[in-house]
PDB file of the backbone (N, CA, C, O) and the ligand in Angstrom, with CONECT records:
HET     ZN  A 101       1
ATOM      1  N   UNK A   1      15.070 166.217-232.900  1.00  0.00           N
ATOM      2  CA  UNK A   1      16.206 165.981-231.890  1.00  0.00           C
ATOM      3  C   UNK A   1      15.615 165.112-230.714  1.00  0.00           C
ATOM      4  O   UNK A   1      14.640 165.467-230.052  1.00  0.00           O
ATOM      5  N   UNK A   2      16.248 164.036-230.541  1.00  0.00           N
ATOM      6  CA  UNK A   2      15.843 162.983-229.532  1.00  0.00           C
ATOM      7  C   UNK A   2      16.802 162.888-228.422  1.00  0.00           C
ATOM      8  O   UNK A   2      18.019 162.894-228.607  1.00  0.00           O
ATOM      9  N   UNK A   3      16.243 162.800-227.263  1.00  0.00           N
ATOM     10  CA  UNK A   3      16.982 162.542-226.005  1.00  0.00           C
ATOM     11  C   UNK A   3      16.941 160.976-225.749  1.00  0.00           C
ATOM     12  O   UNK A   3      15.874 160.377-225.616  1.00  0.00           O
ATOM     13  N   UNK A   4      18.060 160.419-225.695  1.00  0.00           N
ATOM     14  CA  UNK A   4      18.182 159.100-225.152  1.00  0.00           C
ATOM     15  C   UNK A   4      18.760 159.097-223.505  1.00  0.00           C
ATOM     16  O   UNK A   4      19.476 159.971-223.017  1.00  0.00           O
ATOM     17  N   UNK A   5      18.333 158.088-222.928  1.00  0.00           N
ATOM     18  CA  UNK A   5      18.704 157.767-221.711  1.00  0.00           C
ATOM     19  C   UNK A   5      19.439 156.755-221.521  1.00  0.00           C
ATOM     20  O   UNK A   5      19.086 155.665-221.970  1.00  0.00           O
ATOM     21  N   UNK A   6      20.683 156.906-220.776  1.00  0.00           N
ATOM     22  CA  UNK A   6      21.662 155.888-220.679  1.00  0.00           C
ATOM     23  C   UNK A   6      21.186 154.781-219.770  1.00  0.00           C
ATOM     24  O   UNK A   6      20.718 155.154-218.695  1.00  0.00           O
ATOM     25  N   UNK A   7      21.228 153.289-220.048  1.00  0.00           N
ATOM     26  CA  UNK A   7      20.697 152.501-219.108  1.00  0.00           C
ATOM     27  C   UNK A   7      21.770 152.198-218.273  1.00  0.00           C
ATOM     28  O   UNK A   7      21.502 151.427-217.352  1.00  0.00           O
ATOM     29  N   UNK A   8      23.068 152.659-218.366  1.00  0.00           N
ATOM     30  CA  UNK A   8      24.085 152.471-217.428  1.00  0.00           C
ATOM     31  C   UNK A   8      24.030 153.635-216.243  1.00  0.00           C
ATOM     32  O   UNK A   8      23.830 153.323-215.070  1.00  0.00           O
ATOM     33  N   UNK A   9      24.233 155.037-216.678  1.00  0.00           N
ATOM     34  CA  UNK A   9      24.313 156.000-215.553  1.00  0.00           C
ATOM     35  C   UNK A   9      23.037 156.709-215.462  1.00  0.00           C
ATOM     36  O   UNK A   9      22.860 157.510-214.544  1.00  0.00           O
ATOM     37  N   UNK A  10      22.125 156.480-216.343  1.00  0.00           N
ATOM     38  CA  UNK A  10      20.823 157.149-216.258  1.00  0.00           C
ATOM     39  C   UNK A  10      20.673 158.537-216.763  1.00  0.00           C
ATOM     40  O   UNK A  10      19.613 159.156-216.664  1.00  0.00           O
ATOM     41  N   UNK A  11      21.775 159.028-217.319  1.00  0.00           N
ATOM     42  CA  UNK A  11      22.103 160.261-217.743  1.00  0.00           C
ATOM     43  C   UNK A  11      21.255 160.453-219.230  1.00  0.00           C
ATOM     44  O   UNK A  11      21.100 159.516-220.013  1.00  0.00           O
ATOM     45  N   UNK A  12      20.827 161.599-219.429  1.00  0.00           N
ATOM     46  CA  UNK A  12      20.362 161.682-220.925  1.00  0.00           C
ATOM     47  C   UNK A  12      21.333 162.473-221.811  1.00  0.00           C
ATOM     48  O   UNK A  12      22.106 163.310-221.345  1.00  0.00           O
ATOM     49  N   UNK A  13      21.256 162.174-223.075  1.00  0.00           N
ATOM     50  CA  UNK A  13      22.216 162.922-223.956  1.00  0.00           C
ATOM     51  C   UNK A  13      21.387 162.840-225.371  1.00  0.00           C
ATOM     52  O   UNK A  13      20.511 162.002-225.585  1.00  0.00           O
ATOM     53  N   UNK A  14      21.827 163.895-226.344  1.00  0.00           N
ATOM     54  CA  UNK A  14      21.309 163.980-227.505  1.00  0.00           C
ATOM     55  C   UNK A  14      21.623 162.786-228.576  1.00  0.00           C
ATOM     56  O   UNK A  14      22.784 162.492-228.862  1.00  0.00           O
ATOM     57  N   UNK A  15      20.651 162.215-229.065  1.00  0.00           N
ATOM     58  CA  UNK A  15      20.758 161.067-230.119  1.00  0.00           C
ATOM     59  C   UNK A  15      21.612 161.548-231.264  1.00  0.00           C
ATOM     60  O   UNK A  15      22.050 160.715-232.058  1.00  0.00           O
ATOM     61  N   UNK A  16      21.859 162.720-231.395  1.00  0.00           N
ATOM     62  CA  UNK A  16      22.614 163.060-232.717  1.00  0.00           C
ATOM     63  C   UNK A  16      23.910 163.611-232.113  1.00  0.00           C
ATOM     64  O   UNK A  16      24.615 164.275-232.873  1.00  0.00           O
ATOM     65  N   UNK A  17      24.321 163.429-230.852  1.00  0.00           N
ATOM     66  CA  UNK A  17      25.453 163.911-230.389  1.00  0.00           C
ATOM     67  C   UNK A  17      26.734 162.913-231.224  1.00  0.00           C
ATOM     68  O   UNK A  17      26.774 161.683-231.240  1.00  0.00           O
ATOM     69  N   UNK A  18      27.550 163.707-231.766  1.00  0.00           N
ATOM     70  CA  UNK A  18      28.632 162.930-232.503  1.00  0.00           C
ATOM     71  C   UNK A  18      29.514 161.981-231.550  1.00  0.00           C
ATOM     72  O   UNK A  18      29.896 160.889-231.971  1.00  0.00           O
ATOM     73  N   UNK A  19      29.779 162.359-230.453  1.00  0.00           N
ATOM     74  CA  UNK A  19      30.375 161.585-229.337  1.00  0.00           C
ATOM     75  C   UNK A  19      29.634 160.222-229.164  1.00  0.00           C
ATOM     76  O   UNK A  19      30.261 159.225-228.807  1.00  0.00           O
ATOM     77  N   UNK A  20      28.316 160.187-229.415  1.00  0.00           N
ATOM     78  CA  UNK A  20      27.644 159.168-228.976  1.00  0.00           C
ATOM     79  C   UNK A  20      27.532 158.071-230.123  1.00  0.00           C
ATOM     80  O   UNK A  20      27.126 156.948-229.822  1.00  0.00           O
ATOM     81  N   UNK A  21      27.850 158.346-231.299  1.00  0.00           N
ATOM     82  CA  UNK A  21      27.927 157.446-232.458  1.00  0.00           C
ATOM     83  C   UNK A  21      28.876 156.323-232.433  1.00  0.00           C
ATOM     84  O   UNK A  21      30.033 156.454-232.031  1.00  0.00           O
ATOM     85  N   UNK A  22      28.362 155.178-232.880  1.00  0.00           N
ATOM     86  CA  UNK A  22      29.193 153.830-232.438  1.00  0.00           C
ATOM     87  C   UNK A  22      29.572 153.639-234.113  1.00  0.00           C
ATOM     88  O   UNK A  22      28.884 153.919-235.095  1.00  0.00           O
ATOM     89  N   UNK A  23      30.722 153.143-234.041  1.00  0.00           N
ATOM     90  CA  UNK A  23      31.174 152.579-235.417  1.00  0.00           C
ATOM     91  C   UNK A  23      30.934 151.000-235.512  1.00  0.00           C
ATOM     92  O   UNK A  23      30.750 150.247-234.556  1.00  0.00           O
ATOM     93  N   UNK A  24      30.976 150.660-236.862  1.00  0.00           N
ATOM     94  CA  UNK A  24      30.414 149.339-236.959  1.00  0.00           C
ATOM     95  C   UNK A  24      31.643 148.500-236.250  1.00  0.00           C
ATOM     96  O   UNK A  24      31.318 147.539-235.553  1.00  0.00           O
ATOM     97  N   UNK A  25      32.727 148.749-236.364  1.00  0.00           N
ATOM     98  CA  UNK A  25      33.711 147.936-235.547  1.00  0.00           C
ATOM     99  C   UNK A  25      33.422 147.848-233.918  1.00  0.00           C
ATOM    100  O   UNK A  25      33.551 146.844-233.218  1.00  0.00           O
ATOM    101  N   UNK A  26      33.046 149.013-233.552  1.00  0.00           N
ATOM    102  CA  UNK A  26      32.757 148.965-231.988  1.00  0.00           C
ATOM    103  C   UNK A  26      31.614 148.123-231.671  1.00  0.00           C
ATOM    104  O   UNK A  26      31.638 147.421-230.661  1.00  0.00           O
ATOM    105  N   UNK A  27      30.481 148.143-232.565  1.00  0.00           N
ATOM    106  CA  UNK A  27      29.342 147.461-232.376  1.00  0.00           C
ATOM    107  C   UNK A  27      29.338 146.140-232.654  1.00  0.00           C
ATOM    108  O   UNK A  27      28.428 145.420-232.243  1.00  0.00           O
ATOM    109  N   UNK A  28      30.352 145.677-233.382  1.00  0.00           N
ATOM    110  CA  UNK A  28      30.632 144.249-233.902  1.00  0.00           C
ATOM    111  C   UNK A  28      31.485 143.653-232.607  1.00  0.00           C
ATOM    112  O   UNK A  28      31.425 142.455-232.333  1.00  0.00           O
ATOM    113  N   UNK A  29      32.219 144.509-231.897  1.00  0.00           N
ATOM    114  CA  UNK A  29      33.026 143.846-230.993  1.00  0.00           C
ATOM    115  C   UNK A  29      32.218 143.726-229.747  1.00  0.00           C
ATOM    116  O   UNK A  29      32.530 142.858-228.931  1.00  0.00           O
ATOM    117  N   UNK A  30      31.128 144.579-229.508  1.00  0.00           N
ATOM    118  CA  UNK A  30      30.336 144.636-228.434  1.00  0.00           C
ATOM    119  C   UNK A  30      29.190 143.314-228.701  1.00  0.00           C
ATOM    120  O   UNK A  30      28.882 142.564-227.775  1.00  0.00           O
ATOM    121  N   UNK A  31      28.743 143.194-229.807  1.00  0.00           N
ATOM    122  CA  UNK A  31      27.940 142.229-230.089  1.00  0.00           C
ATOM    123  C   UNK A  31      28.603 140.752-230.223  1.00  0.00           C
ATOM    124  O   UNK A  31      28.019 139.679-230.074  1.00  0.00           O
ATOM    125  N   UNK A  32      29.773 140.936-230.495  1.00  0.00           N
ATOM    126  CA  UNK A  32      30.550 139.512-230.705  1.00  0.00           C
ATOM    127  C   UNK A  32      30.829 139.146-229.267  1.00  0.00           C
ATOM    128  O   UNK A  32      30.828 137.983-228.865  1.00  0.00           O
ATOM    129  N   UNK A  33      31.026 140.019-228.647  1.00  0.00           N
ATOM    130  CA  UNK A  33      31.195 139.503-227.011  1.00  0.00           C
ATOM    131  C   UNK A  33      29.884 139.111-226.307  1.00  0.00           C
ATOM    132  O   UNK A  33      29.912 138.180-225.502  1.00  0.00           O
ATOM    133  N   UNK A  34      28.876 139.687-226.531  1.00  0.00           N
ATOM    134  CA  UNK A  34      27.495 139.363-226.162  1.00  0.00           C
ATOM    135  C   UNK A  34      27.185 137.921-226.825  1.00  0.00           C
ATOM    136  O   UNK A  34      26.857 136.993-226.086  1.00  0.00           O
ATOM    137  N   UNK A  35      27.288 137.744-228.169  1.00  0.00           N
ATOM    138  CA  UNK A  35      26.978 136.554-228.668  1.00  0.00           C
ATOM    139  C   UNK A  35      27.925 135.450-228.155  1.00  0.00           C
ATOM    140  O   UNK A  35      27.506 134.306-227.979  1.00  0.00           O
ATOM    141  N   UNK A  36      29.244 135.810-227.909  1.00  0.00           N
ATOM    142  CA  UNK A  36      29.891 134.567-227.357  1.00  0.00           C
ATOM    143  C   UNK A  36      29.362 134.114-226.188  1.00  0.00           C
ATOM    144  O   UNK A  36      29.202 132.905-226.024  1.00  0.00           O
ATOM    145  N   UNK A  37      29.005 135.075-225.172  1.00  0.00           N
ATOM    146  CA  UNK A  37      28.668 134.703-223.675  1.00  0.00           C
ATOM    147  C   UNK A  37      27.121 133.909-224.073  1.00  0.00           C
ATOM    148  O   UNK A  37      26.838 132.828-223.557  1.00  0.00           O
ATOM    149  N   UNK A  38      26.414 134.442-224.820  1.00  0.00           N
ATOM    150  CA  UNK A  38      25.110 133.807-225.085  1.00  0.00           C
ATOM    151  C   UNK A  38      25.442 132.555-225.730  1.00  0.00           C
ATOM    152  O   UNK A  38      24.812 131.642-225.197  1.00  0.00           O
ATOM    153  N   UNK A  39      26.173 132.167-226.653  1.00  0.00           N
ATOM    154  CA  UNK A  39      26.618 130.984-227.301  1.00  0.00           C
ATOM    155  C   UNK A  39      26.758 129.984-226.289  1.00  0.00           C
ATOM    156  O   UNK A  39      26.107 128.941-226.238  1.00  0.00           O
ATOM    157  N   UNK A  40      27.790 130.418-225.351  1.00  0.00           N
ATOM    158  CA  UNK A  40      28.396 129.592-224.167  1.00  0.00           C
ATOM    159  C   UNK A  40      27.236 129.068-223.221  1.00  0.00           C
ATOM    160  O   UNK A  40      27.151 127.929-222.762  1.00  0.00           O
ATOM    161  N   UNK A  41      26.422 130.049-223.032  1.00  0.00           N
ATOM    162  CA  UNK A  41      25.322 129.683-222.001  1.00  0.00           C
ATOM    163  C   UNK A  41      24.340 128.604-222.691  1.00  0.00           C
ATOM    164  O   UNK A  41      23.912 127.647-222.045  1.00  0.00           O
ATOM    165  N   UNK A  42      24.035 128.802-223.947  1.00  0.00           N
ATOM    166  CA  UNK A  42      23.332 127.865-224.558  1.00  0.00           C
ATOM    167  C   UNK A  42      24.011 126.350-224.772  1.00  0.00           C
ATOM    168  O   UNK A  42      23.469 125.253-224.640  1.00  0.00           O
ATOM    169  N   UNK A  43      25.283 126.648-225.120  1.00  0.00           N
ATOM    170  CA  UNK A  43      26.062 125.330-225.350  1.00  0.00           C
ATOM    171  C   UNK A  43      26.363 124.508-224.175  1.00  0.00           C
ATOM    172  O   UNK A  43      26.532 123.290-224.231  1.00  0.00           O
ATOM    173  N   UNK A  44      26.434 125.312-222.964  1.00  0.00           N
ATOM    174  CA  UNK A  44      26.676 124.696-221.718  1.00  0.00           C
ATOM    175  C   UNK A  44      25.561 123.481-221.489  1.00  0.00           C
ATOM    176  O   UNK A  44      25.925 122.416-220.991  1.00  0.00           O
ATOM    177  N   UNK A  45      24.276 123.692-221.857  1.00  0.00           N
ATOM    178  CA  UNK A  45      23.320 122.827-221.699  1.00  0.00           C
ATOM    179  C   UNK A  45      23.804 121.351-222.163  1.00  0.00           C
ATOM    180  O   UNK A  45      23.447 120.314-221.604  1.00  0.00           O
ATOM    181  N   UNK A  46      24.544 121.415-223.108  1.00  0.00           N
ATOM    182  CA  UNK A  46      25.202 120.125-223.578  1.00  0.00           C
ATOM    183  C   UNK A  46      26.517 119.746-223.133  1.00  0.00           C
ATOM    184  O   UNK A  46      27.283 118.990-223.731  1.00  0.00           O
ATOM    185  N   UNK A  47      26.734 120.371-221.961  1.00  0.00           N
ATOM    186  CA  UNK A  47      28.098 119.925-221.258  1.00  0.00           C
ATOM    187  C   UNK A  47      28.922 121.163-221.249  1.00  0.00           C
ATOM    188  O   UNK A  47      28.616 122.326-221.511  1.00  0.00           O
ATOM    189  N   UNK A  48      30.261 120.516-220.809  1.00  0.00           N
ATOM    190  CA  UNK A  48      31.361 121.735-220.789  1.00  0.00           C
ATOM    191  C   UNK A  48      31.973 121.996-222.261  1.00  0.00           C
ATOM    192  O   UNK A  48      32.388 123.103-222.605  1.00  0.00           O
ATOM    193  N   UNK A  49      31.982 120.981-223.000  1.00  0.00           N
ATOM    194  CA  UNK A  49      32.387 120.980-224.308  1.00  0.00           C
ATOM    195  C   UNK A  49      31.613 121.836-225.238  1.00  0.00           C
ATOM    196  O   UNK A  49      32.147 122.541-226.094  1.00  0.00           O
ATOM    197  N   UNK A  50      30.180 121.737-225.015  1.00  0.00           N
ATOM    198  CA  UNK A  50      29.164 122.490-225.732  1.00  0.00           C
ATOM    199  C   UNK A  50      29.342 123.956-225.288  1.00  0.00           C
ATOM    200  O   UNK A  50      29.191 124.879-226.089  1.00  0.00           O
ATOM    201  N   UNK A  51      29.639 124.134-224.100  1.00  0.00           N
ATOM    202  CA  UNK A  51      30.028 125.740-223.967  1.00  0.00           C
ATOM    203  C   UNK A  51      31.153 126.508-224.591  1.00  0.00           C
ATOM    204  O   UNK A  51      31.249 127.735-224.627  1.00  0.00           O
ATOM    205  N   UNK A  52      32.051 125.566-225.112  1.00  0.00           N
ATOM    206  CA  UNK A  52      33.310 125.999-225.828  1.00  0.00           C
ATOM    207  C   UNK A  52      32.886 126.003-227.105  1.00  0.00           C
ATOM    208  O   UNK A  52      33.090 127.026-227.758  1.00  0.00           O
ATOM    209  N   UNK A  53      32.236 124.914-227.706  1.00  0.00           N
ATOM    210  CA  UNK A  53      31.865 125.041-229.116  1.00  0.00           C
ATOM    211  C   UNK A  53      30.735 126.244-229.356  1.00  0.00           C
ATOM    212  O   UNK A  53      30.692 126.793-230.456  1.00  0.00           O
ATOM    213  N   UNK A  54      29.860 126.618-228.334  1.00  0.00           N
ATOM    214  CA  UNK A  54      28.942 127.526-228.539  1.00  0.00           C
ATOM    215  C   UNK A  54      29.318 129.082-228.613  1.00  0.00           C
ATOM    216  O   UNK A  54      28.592 129.978-229.044  1.00  0.00           O
ATOM    217  N   UNK A  55      30.885 129.229-227.990  1.00  0.00           N
ATOM    218  CA  UNK A  55      31.314 130.386-227.893  1.00  0.00           C
ATOM    219  C   UNK A  55      31.617 131.087-229.312  1.00  0.00           C
ATOM    220  O   UNK A  55      31.431 132.272-229.591  1.00  0.00           O
ATOM    221  N   UNK A  56      32.152 130.021-230.179  1.00  0.00           N
ATOM    222  CA  UNK A  56      32.719 130.599-231.554  1.00  0.00           C
ATOM    223  C   UNK A  56      31.521 131.004-232.422  1.00  0.00           C
ATOM    224  O   UNK A  56      31.379 132.146-232.861  1.00  0.00           O
ATOM    225  N   UNK A  57      30.700 130.031-232.632  1.00  0.00           N
ATOM    226  CA  UNK A  57      29.426 130.563-233.625  1.00  0.00           C
ATOM    227  C   UNK A  57      28.652 131.709-232.961  1.00  0.00           C
ATOM    228  O   UNK A  57      28.183 132.645-233.609  1.00  0.00           O
ATOM    229  N   UNK A  58      28.543 131.578-231.585  1.00  0.00           N
ATOM    230  CA  UNK A  58      27.869 132.786-230.930  1.00  0.00           C
ATOM    231  C   UNK A  58      28.536 134.044-231.267  1.00  0.00           C
ATOM    232  O   UNK A  58      27.926 134.956-231.826  1.00  0.00           O
ATOM    233  N   UNK A  59      29.720 134.115-230.957  1.00  0.00           N
ATOM    234  CA  UNK A  59      30.705 135.286-231.164  1.00  0.00           C
ATOM    235  C   UNK A  59      30.557 135.909-232.698  1.00  0.00           C
ATOM    236  O   UNK A  59      30.412 137.099-232.980  1.00  0.00           O
ATOM    237  N   UNK A  60      30.621 134.938-233.488  1.00  0.00           N
ATOM    238  CA  UNK A  60      30.681 135.223-235.013  1.00  0.00           C
ATOM    239  C   UNK A  60      29.308 135.742-235.332  1.00  0.00           C
ATOM    240  O   UNK A  60      29.289 136.761-236.021  1.00  0.00           O
ATOM    241  N   UNK A  61      28.014 135.169-234.914  1.00  0.00           N
ATOM    242  CA  UNK A  61      26.951 135.613-235.239  1.00  0.00           C
ATOM    243  C   UNK A  61      26.492 137.156-234.400  1.00  0.00           C
ATOM    244  O   UNK A  61      25.841 138.043-234.952  1.00  0.00           O
ATOM    245  N   UNK A  62      26.901 137.204-233.243  1.00  0.00           N
ATOM    246  CA  UNK A  62      26.847 138.638-232.534  1.00  0.00           C
ATOM    247  C   UNK A  62      27.647 139.561-233.253  1.00  0.00           C
ATOM    248  O   UNK A  62      27.163 140.685-233.382  1.00  0.00           O
ATOM    249  N   UNK A  63      29.003 139.296-233.858  1.00  0.00           N
ATOM    250  CA  UNK A  63      29.647 140.236-234.541  1.00  0.00           C
ATOM    251  C   UNK A  63      28.941 140.613-235.846  1.00  0.00           C
ATOM    252  O   UNK A  63      28.834 141.825-236.030  1.00  0.00           O
ATOM    253  N   UNK A  64      28.480 139.870-236.708  1.00  0.00           N
ATOM    254  CA  UNK A  64      27.817 140.064-237.740  1.00  0.00           C
ATOM    255  C   UNK A  64      26.514 140.897-237.527  1.00  0.00           C
ATOM    256  O   UNK A  64      26.197 141.745-238.361  1.00  0.00           O
ATOM    257  N   UNK A  65      25.714 140.648-236.354  1.00  0.00           N
ATOM    258  CA  UNK A  65      24.618 141.286-236.223  1.00  0.00           C
ATOM    259  C   UNK A  65      24.994 142.611-235.905  1.00  0.00           C
ATOM    260  O   UNK A  65      24.408 143.515-236.501  1.00  0.00           O
ATOM    261  N   UNK A  66      25.963 142.922-234.981  1.00  0.00           N
ATOM    262  CA  UNK A  66      26.403 144.226-234.674  1.00  0.00           C
ATOM    263  C   UNK A  66      26.740 145.065-235.718  1.00  0.00           C
ATOM    264  O   UNK A  66      26.405 146.249-235.738  1.00  0.00           O
ATOM    265  N   UNK A  67      27.511 144.417-236.760  1.00  0.00           N
ATOM    266  CA  UNK A  67      28.084 145.152-237.908  1.00  0.00           C
ATOM    267  C   UNK A  67      26.916 145.783-238.683  1.00  0.00           C
ATOM    268  O   UNK A  67      26.926 146.958-239.049  1.00  0.00           O
ATOM    269  N   UNK A  68      25.967 144.972-238.896  1.00  0.00           N
ATOM    270  CA  UNK A  68      24.628 145.562-239.783  1.00  0.00           C
ATOM    271  C   UNK A  68      23.850 146.338-238.908  1.00  0.00           C
ATOM    272  O   UNK A  68      23.007 147.046-239.459  1.00  0.00           O
ATOM    273  N   UNK A  69      23.931 146.389-237.490  1.00  0.00           N
ATOM    274  CA  UNK A  69      22.741 147.108-236.703  1.00  0.00           C
ATOM    275  C   UNK A  69      23.603 148.345-235.841  1.00  0.00           C
ATOM    276  O   UNK A  69      23.134 148.921-234.860  1.00  0.00           O
ATOM    277  N   UNK A  70      24.942 148.613-236.423  1.00  0.00           N
ATOM    278  CA  UNK A  70      25.627 149.589-235.701  1.00  0.00           C
ATOM    279  C   UNK A  70      25.025 151.092-235.852  1.00  0.00           C
ATOM    280  O   UNK A  70      25.411 151.998-235.113  1.00  0.00           O
ATOM    281  N   UNK A  71      24.139 151.269-236.770  1.00  0.00           N
ATOM    282  CA  UNK A  71      23.355 152.573-236.680  1.00  0.00           C
ATOM    283  C   UNK A  71      22.372 152.548-235.488  1.00  0.00           C
ATOM    284  O   UNK A  71      21.919 153.619-235.083  1.00  0.00           O
ATOM    285  N   UNK A  72      22.043 151.462-234.945  1.00  0.00           N
ATOM    286  CA  UNK A  72      21.050 151.447-233.866  1.00  0.00           C
ATOM    287  C   UNK A  72      21.631 151.401-232.364  1.00  0.00           C
ATOM    288  O   UNK A  72      21.000 151.187-231.329  1.00  0.00           O
ATOM    289  N   UNK A  73      23.017 151.662-232.528  1.00  0.00           N
ATOM    290  CA  UNK A  73      23.675 151.582-231.251  1.00  0.00           C
ATOM    291  C   UNK A  73      24.102 153.070-230.904  1.00  0.00           C
ATOM    292  O   UNK A  73      24.264 153.902-231.797  1.00  0.00           O
ATOM    293  N   UNK A  74      24.261 153.338-229.665  1.00  0.00           N
ATOM    294  CA  UNK A  74      24.712 154.608-229.213  1.00  0.00           C
ATOM    295  C   UNK A  74      25.676 154.286-227.837  1.00  0.00           C
ATOM    296  O   UNK A  74      25.470 153.521-226.894  1.00  0.00           O
ATOM    297  N   UNK A  75      26.746 155.147-228.116  1.00  0.00           N
ATOM    298  CA  UNK A  75      27.571 155.223-226.701  1.00  0.00           C
ATOM    299  C   UNK A  75      27.397 156.306-225.838  1.00  0.00           C
ATOM    300  O   UNK A  75      27.378 157.447-226.299  1.00  0.00           O
ATOM    301  N   UNK A  76      27.272 156.097-224.669  1.00  0.00           N
ATOM    302  CA  UNK A  76      26.869 157.239-223.672  1.00  0.00           C
ATOM    303  C   UNK A  76      28.134 158.092-223.627  1.00  0.00           C
ATOM    304  O   UNK A  76      29.245 157.573-223.521  1.00  0.00           O
ATOM    305  N   UNK A  77      27.961 159.310-223.703  1.00  0.00           N
ATOM    306  CA  UNK A  77      29.180 160.184-223.719  1.00  0.00           C
ATOM    307  C   UNK A  77      29.692 160.389-222.070  1.00  0.00           C
ATOM    308  O   UNK A  77      30.786 160.893-221.817  1.00  0.00           O
ATOM    309  N   UNK A  78      28.789 159.949-221.046  1.00  0.00           N
ATOM    310  CA  UNK A  78      29.081 160.192-219.777  1.00  0.00           C
ATOM    311  C   UNK A  78      29.816 158.944-219.275  1.00  0.00           C
ATOM    312  O   UNK A  78      30.847 159.199-218.652  1.00  0.00           O
ATOM    313  N   UNK A  79      29.505 157.650-219.414  1.00  0.00           N
ATOM    314  CA  UNK A  79      30.142 156.752-218.842  1.00  0.00           C
ATOM    315  C   UNK A  79      30.635 155.717-220.047  1.00  0.00           C
ATOM    316  O   UNK A  79      31.108 154.628-219.723  1.00  0.00           O
ATOM    317  N   UNK A  80      30.531 156.026-221.204  1.00  0.00           N
ATOM    318  CA  UNK A  80      30.971 155.208-222.552  1.00  0.00           C
ATOM    319  C   UNK A  80      30.176 153.865-222.660  1.00  0.00           C
ATOM    320  O   UNK A  80      30.549 153.024-223.479  1.00  0.00           O
ATOM    321  N   UNK A  81      29.215 153.664-221.950  1.00  0.00           N
ATOM    322  CA  UNK A  81      28.563 152.527-222.098  1.00  0.00           C
ATOM    323  C   UNK A  81      27.817 152.382-223.669  1.00  0.00           C
ATOM    324  O   UNK A  81      27.165 153.298-224.170  1.00  0.00           O
ATOM    325  N   UNK A  82      28.032 151.158-224.273  1.00  0.00           N
ATOM    326  CA  UNK A  82      27.493 150.951-225.545  1.00  0.00           C
ATOM    327  C   UNK A  82      26.145 150.244-225.390  1.00  0.00           C
ATOM    328  O   UNK A  82      26.146 149.164-224.799  1.00  0.00           O
ATOM    329  N   UNK A  83      24.900 150.780-225.899  1.00  0.00           N
ATOM    330  CA  UNK A  83      23.774 149.973-225.871  1.00  0.00           C
ATOM    331  C   UNK A  83      22.917 150.409-227.131  1.00  0.00           C
ATOM    332  O   UNK A  83      23.092 151.438-227.783  1.00  0.00           O
ATOM    333  N   UNK A  84      21.915 149.390-227.361  1.00  0.00           N
ATOM    334  CA  UNK A  84      20.940 149.459-228.402  1.00  0.00           C
ATOM    335  C   UNK A  84      20.054 150.505-228.084  1.00  0.00           C
ATOM    336  O   UNK A  84      19.757 150.749-226.915  1.00  0.00           O
ATOM    337  N   UNK A  85      19.580 151.187-229.110  1.00  0.00           N
ATOM    338  CA  UNK A  85      18.479 152.232-228.965  1.00  0.00           C
ATOM    339  C   UNK A  85      17.221 151.596-229.449  1.00  0.00           C
ATOM    340  O   UNK A  85      16.165 152.229-229.440  1.00  0.00           O
TER     341      UNK A  85
HETATM  342 ZN    ZN A 101      25.983 156.502-219.312  1.00  0.00          ZN2+
END
């Protein structure tokens, strides 16, 4: 039994708590959003158009990554923050 500490609210919860499990769809959405932001930040170096162009592949890459890494993500049962373990 492992205890995890939420990076959002600092509360601890059980790693095996069913409430904390993250589905692949949720992980893909979270990573897709993060990937889109990351892609936009990388792309913005090339100008405003690069920011837009970077959003799409960044989001797609993030979503795929989230899909495969879903079992490494947990959702805090206290504040609903999703984070990577
Ligand atoms: Zn929390």
